[in-house]
N, C-alpha and C positions, 0 to 999 in steps of 0.2 A: 153431370159427371160421366155418365155412360158415353156421351159423345166425345168427351175429352180422351177417354181411354181408347175408343175406336180410332180417333184421329191420330193419337200418338202411336198406336200399334200400326196403323196403316203407313204412317210416315216412316217408321222403323223398317217395315217390309220393303219400302221403296229405296231406302238408303242401304249402304253397306251393312252387313251383319255386325252387331255389337261385339266389342272385344272386351277382354278382362280389363285392359287399361282404361277403357271408357267407363266400365262399371266402377273401377276403383276411383276414378275422377268424380263420379256422381256421389259415391260414398263419402269421400273426403269433403266435398261441398256440403253435403247434408249434415255431417258430423259437426261442422262449424256453424251451421245455420240455427234457426230457432223453430221449434215445433210448439206453437202456442195453442193450437186447437186441433180438433179432429180432422179438419180439412188439410192442414199441414201434414199430418201423419199419413192421411190417405194419398196426398200428392207424392210424398216420398215413396210410399208403397207402390203406387202406379208406375212411377218412373223406374224404380228398382225392378219391378216385375217384368216390365217390357224388355229390359236388357237381360236380366239374369235368367228368366225362364227360357229364353232363346239359347243362352250358353249351356244350360242344363240339357235342353233338348238335343243339342249337337255334341254332348258329352265333353264339353270343355271344362265345366265345373260339375261337381256332383251335388246332391241334395244337402249334404252336411256343409259343404262350402257355401252353398246358396244361403243357408241359415246364418252362417258365420258372417258372410259379407253384409247381409241385411242388418245384423246386430251391430256391426262396426259403423254403420251409417246413422245410428241413433245417438242422440246426445246422451252423455254419461248419466246425467240426472234422470232421464227417462228410463235408461237401462236399470238403474237402481230401483226406480218405482215399479217397473215391470217385475224385476226379481222379487221385490217385497210382496207384490200381489201374488205371484205364482207360488212362492213359499207358503203363503197363508192359505192358498187354495189346494195345494198338492203337497202332502207330507213327503213324497218321494223326490220332489224337486230340490236341487241344491243350487245355491247362488252362483257357483262357478260353471254351471251348465249354460249352454246357449240354447234357448228355446227355438222350436220350429217357428218359421215366419208367421204362420197363421195364429199360433198361440201367443206370440209376442204382440201381434197386432191387436188381438182381442184384449189381452192384458193391458196394453197401452191405452186402449179406448175405455175399457172398464175402469181403469185407474183414473183417467182424466174425465170421462163422461159415463158415469155408472148407469145411466138410463139406456145406453146402447148395448147391443149384443150382436156381433157379426158372425162369429164362428162358435161351434160347440166346443167347450173346454174338454180336453182329454190330456192324459199324461203322456209325455214322450218317454220312449225307452232308450 
């Protein structure tokens, strides 16, 4: 998996810088797809991160938009599962909030694969 990330990142550096339009295209494709396992979720995250982190770095989108774009790329069923998990874990979390990407990733993995733990849980403000 590490090799995939490095190859994808290197490829991105050699090509034109990603645009918001390219990011939206990825998000729409992902939202129509199927996330059946942890690998599918990781793949979406990797592709998203490669494009979106660059857009944040050059101030085309901000961190809040980054989180919102990531959330839009998840299947609605997975969003509901993540919200349910976060509401059960954090009494301050409201279902209409968009969680930070790292929190959404952990909640998605914990919900689907409870033996895994990638990121420390923390409440967003």
